[in-house]
C-alpha positions as CSV (number, residue, x, y, z in Angstrom):
1,M,57.1,80.4,152.6
2,D,55.0,83.0,154.5
3,R,58.1,84.7,155.7
4,L,59.6,84.7,152.1
5,Q,56.4,86.2,150.7
6,Q,56.4,88.9,153.4
7,E,60.0,89.7,152.5
8,L,59.1,90.0,148.8
9,H,56.1,92.3,149.7
10,Y,58.4,94.5,151.8
11,R,60.9,94.9,149.0
12,Q,58.2,95.9,146.6
13,L,56.9,98.5,149.0
14,E,60.4,100.0,149.3
15,H,60.0,101.3,145.8
16,K,56.7,102.9,146.5
17,T,56.6,104.5,149.9
18,R,57.6,108.1,150.6
19,R,59.8,107.1,153.6
20,H,62.1,104.9,151.5
21,F,62.1,107.5,148.7
22,L,63.4,110.2,151.1
23,K,65.9,107.8,152.7
24,D,67.3,106.7,149.3
25,C,67.5,110.3,148.0
26,G,69.4,111.4,151.1
27,M,71.9,108.6,150.9
28,G,72.2,109.0,147.2
29,L,73.2,112.7,147.5
30,G,75.9,111.8,150.0
31,A,77.2,109.1,147.6
32,L,77.3,111.5,144.7
33,A,79.3,114.0,146.8
34,L,81.7,111.3,147.9
35,Q,82.2,110.1,144.4
36,S,83.0,113.6,143.1
37,L,85.6,113.9,145.8
38,L,87.3,110.6,145.2
39,G,87.3,110.7,141.5
40,P,85.8,108.4,138.8
41,S,88.3,105.6,139.1
42,L,86.9,104.4,142.4
43,S,83.4,104.1,141.1
44,A,84.4,102.4,137.9
45,S,83.9,98.7,137.6
46,P,84.9,96.2,134.9
47,L,81.6,94.3,135.5
48,S,78.6,94.7,133.2
49,S,75.4,92.8,133.4
50,E,76.5,90.4,130.7
51,T,80.0,90.1,132.2
52,S,78.6,89.2,135.6
53,K,76.5,86.5,134.1
54,N,79.3,85.0,132.2
55,L,81.9,85.3,135.0
56,T,84.5,86.9,132.8
57,S,85.8,90.5,132.7
58,V,89.2,90.4,131.1
59,S,91.0,88.2,128.6
60,P,94.4,86.4,128.7
61,H,97.3,88.5,127.6
62,F,98.9,85.6,125.6
63,P,98.1,82.0,124.7
64,A,97.7,79.9,127.9
65,K,99.2,76.5,128.5
66,A,97.0,75.8,131.5
67,K,93.2,75.9,131.5
68,H,92.7,74.7,135.1
69,V,94.5,74.7,138.4
70,I,94.4,72.2,141.2
71,F,96.1,73.6,144.3
72,L,96.9,71.0,147.0
73,H,97.6,72.9,150.2
74,M,99.0,70.8,153.1
75,A,97.9,73.2,155.8
76,G,100.3,73.6,158.7
77,G,103.6,73.2,156.9
78,P,104.9,69.7,156.0
79,S,108.5,68.9,156.8
80,Q,110.6,69.0,153.6
81,L,113.4,67.3,155.6
82,E,111.3,64.2,156.0
83,L,109.9,64.2,152.5
84,F,112.0,65.6,149.6
85,D,115.1,67.5,150.8
86,Y,117.6,64.8,151.9
87,K,120.5,66.2,154.1
88,P,123.1,63.6,155.1
89,K,125.1,66.3,156.9
90,L,122.1,66.9,159.2
91,A,122.2,63.3,160.2
92,D,125.9,63.7,161.2
93,L,125.0,66.6,163.4
94,H,122.0,64.9,165.1
95,G,121.8,65.7,168.8
96,Q,124.5,68.4,168.7
97,D,123.8,72.0,169.8
98,C,122.7,74.3,167.0
99,P,125.5,76.6,165.7
100,Q,125.1,80.2,166.9
101,S,125.3,81.3,163.2
102,L,121.9,79.8,162.6
103,L,120.3,81.6,165.6
104,E,121.7,85.1,165.5
105,G,119.2,87.7,164.3
106,K,116.6,85.0,163.7
107,Q,113.1,84.7,165.1
108,F,111.2,81.4,165.5
109,A,107.6,80.6,166.5
110,F,108.5,78.4,169.5
111,I,112.3,77.6,169.7
112,Q,114.1,79.2,172.6
113,G,117.7,79.3,173.6
114,V,120.0,76.8,171.9
115,P,118.1,73.9,170.4
116,R,119.6,70.6,169.2
117,M,120.0,69.7,165.6
118,L,117.6,67.0,164.4
119,G,118.6,64.5,161.8
120,P,116.1,63.2,159.2
121,Q,113.3,61.1,160.8
122,A,112.7,59.1,157.6
123,T,114.7,57.0,155.2
124,F,115.5,58.4,151.7
125,A,116.2,56.8,148.4
126,Q,116.4,58.0,144.8
127,Y,113.6,57.2,142.3
128,G,112.8,57.6,138.6
129,Q,115.1,58.6,135.7
130,S,115.4,62.0,137.4
131,G,116.9,60.4,140.5
132,A,114.7,62.5,142.8
133,W,115.1,61.9,146.6
134,V,111.9,60.8,148.2
135,S,111.4,59.4,151.8
136,D,109.8,56.2,152.9
137,Q,106.9,58.3,154.3
138,L,105.7,58.6,150.6
139,T,105.4,55.0,149.3
140,H,103.3,55.9,146.2
141,F,104.6,59.3,145.2
142,K,108.0,57.9,144.1
143,E,106.1,56.4,141.1
144,V,105.4,59.8,139.6
145,V,108.5,61.8,140.5
146,D,109.4,62.1,136.8
147,D,106.2,64.0,136.2
148,V,106.9,66.9,138.6
149,T,109.3,69.8,139.2
150,F,110.5,70.2,142.7
151,L,111.1,73.8,144.0
152,K,113.8,73.1,146.6
153,A,114.5,76.7,147.7
154,M,111.1,78.2,148.3
155,Y,110.9,81.0,150.8
156,T,108.3,83.2,152.4
157,D,108.1,86.4,154.5
158,Q,105.9,84.9,157.2
159,F,106.5,82.2,159.9
160,N,103.0,82.0,161.5
161,H,100.2,80.0,159.9
162,A,97.4,82.5,159.1
163,P,99.7,85.3,157.7
164,A,101.7,82.8,155.7
165,Q,98.6,81.1,154.3
166,L,97.2,84.5,153.3
167,L,100.5,85.4,151.7
168,L,100.5,82.2,149.7
169,H,96.9,82.5,148.5
170,T,96.3,86.2,148.3
171,G,99.8,87.7,147.9
172,S,99.4,89.6,151.2
173,A,99.7,88.7,154.8
174,Q,96.9,91.1,155.6
175,L,93.2,90.4,155.3
176,G,91.2,91.8,152.5
177,R,93.0,90.8,149.3
178,P,91.5,88.5,146.7
179,S,92.8,84.9,146.6
180,M,94.6,83.5,143.6
181,G,91.5,81.5,142.6
182,A,89.5,84.7,142.6
183,W,92.0,86.4,140.4
184,V,91.9,83.4,138.0
185,S,88.1,83.3,137.8
186,Y,88.0,87.1,137.4
187,G,90.4,86.7,134.5
188,L,89.2,83.6,132.8
189,G,85.6,83.0,133.9
190,S,84.1,79.5,133.9
191,E,83.9,76.9,131.1
192,N,80.7,75.6,132.6
193,E,77.8,78.0,133.3
194,N,76.2,75.6,135.7
195,L,79.2,75.5,138.1
196,P,81.3,78.1,139.8
197,A,84.7,78.9,138.3
198,Y,86.4,78.5,141.7
199,M,85.6,75.6,144.1
200,V,87.1,74.6,147.5
201,L,87.4,71.3,149.3
202,V,88.6,70.9,152.9
203,S,89.6,67.8,154.8
204,G,91.6,66.8,157.9
205,G,89.0,67.9,160.4
206,N,89.6,71.7,160.4
207,T,89.7,74.6,158.1
208,P,93.1,76.3,157.5
209,S,94.2,78.9,160.1
210,A,93.5,81.8,157.6
211,G,89.9,80.6,157.4
212,K,87.7,81.4,154.4
213,S,89.8,84.4,153.6
214,A,92.2,82.0,151.9
215,W,89.6,81.6,149.2
216,G,87.8,84.9,149.4
217,S,87.3,87.5,146.7
218,G,88.6,90.5,148.8
219,F,87.8,93.7,146.9
220,L,86.8,91.8,143.7
221,P,83.1,91.3,143.2
222,T,81.9,88.4,145.4
223,V,80.9,86.4,142.3
224,Y,84.6,85.5,142.1
225,Q,85.1,84.0,145.6
226,G,85.6,80.3,146.1
227,V,82.5,78.1,146.7
228,Q,83.2,75.5,149.4
229,C,81.9,72.0,148.8
230,R,81.6,69.1,151.2
231,S,82.4,65.5,150.6
232,E,79.5,64.2,152.8
233,G,75.9,65.4,153.0
234,D,74.7,68.1,150.6
235,P,77.8,69.0,148.6
236,V,76.8,72.7,149.0
237,L,74.7,73.9,151.9
238,Y,71.1,74.4,150.9
239,V,71.6,73.0,147.4
240,S,68.5,70.8,148.0
241,N,65.1,72.3,148.1
242,P,63.4,72.7,151.5
243,K,60.7,70.2,152.3
244,G,57.5,71.1,150.5
245,V,59.2,73.4,148.0
246,S,59.2,72.2,144.4
247,G,61.7,73.0,141.7
248,D,59.2,75.2,139.9
249,L,58.4,77.2,143.1
250,R,62.1,77.6,143.8
251,K,62.6,79.0,140.3
252,Q,59.7,81.4,140.6
253,T,61.1,82.6,143.9
254,I,64.6,83.2,142.4
255,D,63.0,85.0,139.4
256,A,61.1,87.3,141.8
257,I,64.2,88.1,143.8
258,S,66.2,88.7,140.6
259,H,63.5,91.1,139.4
260,I,63.7,93.1,142.6
261,N,67.5,93.1,142.5
262,Q,67.4,94.3,138.9
263,E,65.1,97.2,139.9
264,Y,67.6,98.1,142.6
265,Y,70.5,98.0,140.1
266,D,68.6,100.2,137.6
267,A,68.1,102.7,140.5
268,V,71.6,102.8,142.0
269,N,73.8,101.2,139.4
270,D,75.8,99.2,142.0
271,P,77.7,96.4,140.2
272,E,77.5,94.2,143.4
273,I,73.8,93.9,142.8
274,L,74.6,92.2,139.4
275,T,76.8,89.8,141.4
276,R,73.9,89.0,143.6
277,I,71.6,88.3,140.6
278,S,74.3,86.1,139.0
279,Q,74.8,84.2,142.2
280,F,71.1,83.5,142.7
281,E,70.8,82.2,139.1
282,L,74.0,80.2,139.4
283,A,72.7,78.6,142.6
284,H,69.6,77.5,140.9
285,R,71.6,75.9,138.0
286,M,73.9,74.3,140.6
287,Q,70.9,72.4,142.1
288,L,70.7,70.3,138.9
289,T,74.5,70.0,138.3
290,V,76.3,69.8,141.6
291,P,74.7,66.7,143.1
292,E,75.7,64.7,140.0
293,V,79.2,66.1,139.7
294,M,79.9,65.6,143.4
295,D,78.6,62.0,143.4
296,I,81.7,59.7,143.3
297,T,79.7,56.5,143.9
298,K,79.2,56.0,140.1
299,E,83.0,55.9,139.5
300,P,84.3,52.5,138.5
301,E,85.8,50.3,141.2
302,Y,89.3,50.6,139.7
303,I,89.2,54.3,140.2
304,H,88.2,53.9,143.9
305,Q,91.1,51.5,144.4
306,M,93.5,53.8,142.6
307,Y,92.6,56.8,144.8
308,G,91.8,54.9,148.0
309,T,88.4,56.7,148.2
310,Q,85.6,56.0,150.6
311,P,82.3,57.3,149.3
312,G,80.1,59.1,151.9
313,Q,83.1,60.1,154.1
314,E,85.1,63.2,154.4
315,S,88.6,62.5,153.2
316,F,91.4,63.9,151.2
317,A,91.2,61.0,148.7
318,N,87.6,61.8,148.0
319,N,88.5,65.4,147.4
320,C,91.2,64.5,145.0
321,L,88.8,62.5,142.9
322,L,86.3,65.3,143.1
323,A,89.0,67.7,141.9
324,R,89.5,65.6,138.8
325,K,85.7,65.5,138.2
326,L,85.4,69.3,138.7
327,V,88.2,70.0,136.3
328,E,86.7,67.6,133.8
329,Q,83.5,69.7,134.0
330,G,85.3,72.9,133.3
331,V,85.9,74.4,136.8
332,R,88.9,76.7,136.5
333,F,90.4,76.6,140.0
334,V,90.0,73.8,142.5
335,Q,91.6,74.4,145.9
336,L,92.1,71.5,148.3
337,F,93.1,72.0,152.0
338,H,94.3,69.1,154.2
339,W,94.8,70.2,157.8
340,G,97.1,68.6,160.3
341,W,100.7,69.1,159.1
342,D,101.9,71.3,162.0
343,V,104.5,69.0,163.5
344,H,105.9,70.6,166.6
345,G,106.3,67.3,168.4
346,E,104.7,68.3,171.7
347,Q,102.6,65.1,171.5
348,E,102.5,61.9,169.4
349,G,99.8,63.4,167.1
350,T,102.1,66.2,166.1
351,S,105.4,64.3,166.0
352,L,107.3,63.6,162.8
353,R,107.0,59.8,163.1
354,G,103.4,60.0,164.3
355,G,101.1,62.7,163.0
356,H,103.3,63.7,160.1
357,A,103.6,60.1,158.9
358,R,99.8,59.7,159.1
359,R,99.2,62.8,157.1
360,C,101.5,61.3,154.4
361,Q,99.4,58.1,154.5
362,E,96.2,60.1,154.1
363,T,97.5,62.0,151.0
364,D,100.2,60.0,149.3
365,Q,98.1,57.5,147.3
366,A,95.5,60.1,146.3
367,V,98.0,62.6,145.0
368,T,99.7,60.0,143.0
369,A,96.4,58.8,141.6
370,L,95.3,62.3,140.7
371,I,98.4,62.7,138.5
372,R,97.9,59.4,136.8
373,D,94.2,59.9,136.4
374,L,94.6,63.3,134.8
375,K,97.2,61.8,132.4
376,Q,95.0,58.9,131.3
377,R,92.1,61.3,130.6
378,G,94.2,63.8,128.6
379,L,93.8,66.5,131.2
380,F,97.3,66.6,132.6
381,D,98.7,68.8,129.9
382,E,96.1,71.5,130.5
383,T,95.9,71.3,134.3
384,L,98.5,73.0,136.6
385,I,98.9,71.1,139.9
386,I,100.6,72.9,142.8
387,W,101.5,71.1,146.0
388,G,102.9,72.5,149.2
389,G,102.4,74.2,152.6
390,E,102.6,77.8,153.8
391,F,106.2,77.2,155.0
392,G,108.6,74.4,155.9
393,R,110.2,73.1,159.1
394,T,113.5,73.9,160.9
395,P,116.6,71.6,160.8
396,M,116.6,72.0,164.6
397,Q,114.4,70.1,167.0
398,E,111.7,72.2,168.7
399,N,112.3,72.9,172.3
400,R,109.1,74.7,173.3
401,N,109.6,76.8,176.4
402,G,113.2,75.6,176.4
403,R,112.2,72.0,177.1
404,Y,112.0,68.9,174.9
405,S,109.0,66.6,175.0
406,G,109.2,62.8,174.6
407,F,108.5,63.2,170.9
408,T,110.3,64.8,168.0
409,G,109.1,67.8,166.0
410,R,110.3,70.8,164.1
411,D,109.4,74.5,164.4
412,H,108.1,76.7,161.5
413,H,110.7,77.7,159.0
414,S,110.4,80.3,156.2
415,D,113.9,80.5,154.7
416,A,114.0,77.2,152.7
417,Y,111.4,74.6,152.0
418,T,110.0,72.5,149.2
419,M,107.0,72.7,147.0
420,W,106.3,71.1,143.7
421,M,104.4,71.8,140.4
422,A,103.3,69.5,137.6
423,G,101.2,69.5,134.5
424,A,100.4,72.2,132.0
425,G,103.6,73.9,130.8
426,V,105.8,72.7,133.6
427,K,109.0,70.7,133.0
428,A,108.9,67.1,134.2
429,G,111.5,65.4,136.3
430,L,113.3,68.5,137.4
431,S,114.7,69.6,140.7
432,Y,115.0,73.4,140.8
433,G,116.8,75.3,143.5
434,E,119.0,74.1,146.3
435,S,119.2,74.6,150.1
436,D,122.4,74.4,152.1
437,E,123.8,71.2,153.6
438,L,121.5,71.6,156.6
439,G,118.4,72.6,154.7
440,Y,118.4,75.9,156.5
441,S,118.8,78.5,153.8
442,G,118.3,78.6,150.0
443,I,121.7,78.9,148.2
444,R,120.7,78.6,144.6
445,D,117.6,79.5,142.5
446,R,115.4,80.7,145.3
447,V,111.7,81.1,144.6
448,H,109.6,83.5,146.6
449,I,105.8,83.1,147.1
450,H,105.2,86.0,144.7
451,D,107.4,84.2,142.1
452,L,105.2,81.1,142.4
453,Q,102.1,83.2,141.9
454,A,103.6,85.1,138.9
455,T,104.5,81.7,137.3
456,A,101.1,80.2,137.8
457,L,99.4,83.3,136.2
458,H,101.9,83.1,133.3
459,L,100.9,79.5,132.6
460,L,97.2,80.7,132.6
461,G,98.0,83.3,130.0
462,F,98.4,86.4,132.2
463,D,101.2,88.9,132.7
464,H,101.0,89.2,136.5
465,E,101.8,92.9,136.3
466,R,98.9,93.6,134.0
467,L,96.2,91.5,135.7
468,T,94.9,94.3,137.9
469,Y,91.8,95.7,139.5
470,P,91.2,99.3,140.5
471,F,90.6,99.7,144.3
472,Q,91.0,102.7,146.7
473,G,92.7,104.8,144.1
474,R,95.3,102.4,142.6
475,D,95.5,99.2,140.6
476,F,96.0,96.1,142.7
477,R,97.4,92.8,141.6
478,L,98.0,89.3,143.1
479,T,101.8,89.8,143.3
480,D,101.5,93.4,144.6
481,V,104.8,95.1,143.5
482,H,106.8,91.9,143.5
483,G,107.3,88.6,141.7
484,K,109.0,87.2,138.6
485,V,108.2,84.3,136.4
486,V,110.4,81.3,136.9
487,H,111.0,80.6,133.2
488,D,113.6,77.9,133.9
489,I,111.0,75.4,135.1
490,L,108.7,76.0,132.1
491,R,108.6,74.1,128.8
């Protein structure tokens, strides 16, 4: 605590000493000159002190159907051809050289020369009243196919992981843009003042290739960025008090820091300081709320059996149960990442019958349970669920460096793949869009990443063209200058 007291003493002196006065005046004059050159729009901010504390700065444009979002990202790109997009013709061509028409003018991540066609590495059947095709790699999901809408002709502009993940979550393949969850928390705020509006859960042993930028706030105030939680140990780092520090002392420390920050804000009027104050105060409230919300040990045994959870361990199943609990507590946007879906086939762990099948086993039961659990609690009709990867896989077998390994895998594919949506405002039991007979290109009702984003915002009550934020001289939005709402999948 001696170091903390020294820091507080130093901050107080900054407001009294002549040296700091001259430094601040010099920098302030430069800032005033820069502001006059750039114009008032760049210095304007929609945040006020009250706004920052309540985590809300704009209002929905029309009545929303969704109050919450749970985004299930299968990081790496699951193979739609082994899950949902059944292609008998591809089985007929198995082992044959790929037609030149599929290769001309195309760029792949690893395929070289003329690869062989690869038939489905799973067995398919139709399920539910909708007759949806689902493979035997998903033994549970077939029970809820009538609750979801499949988007069979998704496409994206990127075929490498990090740019594709950034495009999916931030609307841009470049770093620096706010994520969808940040836009949603900026627009709607939080229903629970003791929890962040936007929370992130990661499983599978690694973070996604795009890193924490996939849930960052970009140029939005940092109060809107995602807060990553853990399913083992402290759910949020440093949420527990250090040894020897009581709750009262922690509160006094935060009050002192907030007082100093408020003095800074009064002096320079920087809205990011309000964010800092808000985050410190929220962090203190989270000390009381987060441990209880993130504790799944008190859930009844039938819930653990339904999800396949293992309390105390890091797992996708635990995270799905936590997602339900967080939504139940009013968290607006819960983002789950499960790493390990990059099935190139260079070894058993990345093969379609090996690693891909195991990823399905790790997620299938929990995803099915999440849908059922939300329904039985009356949360399904107000929660939008989105499932998918950053892209899909090729109908050709990958031949890295022109050679085949002893295992089967597929390269990255951006032209046609499958995602699904369910819950608030989304039609149930629908298959929207279609890829060609090989699963190579979308031929009907294609949906771009920006269309998906526009549709999600629409369900949350926002016109994606009007949910904007001023930055560097223009208004930015999640969908940039693209995107259209896919009304055909909405009810």
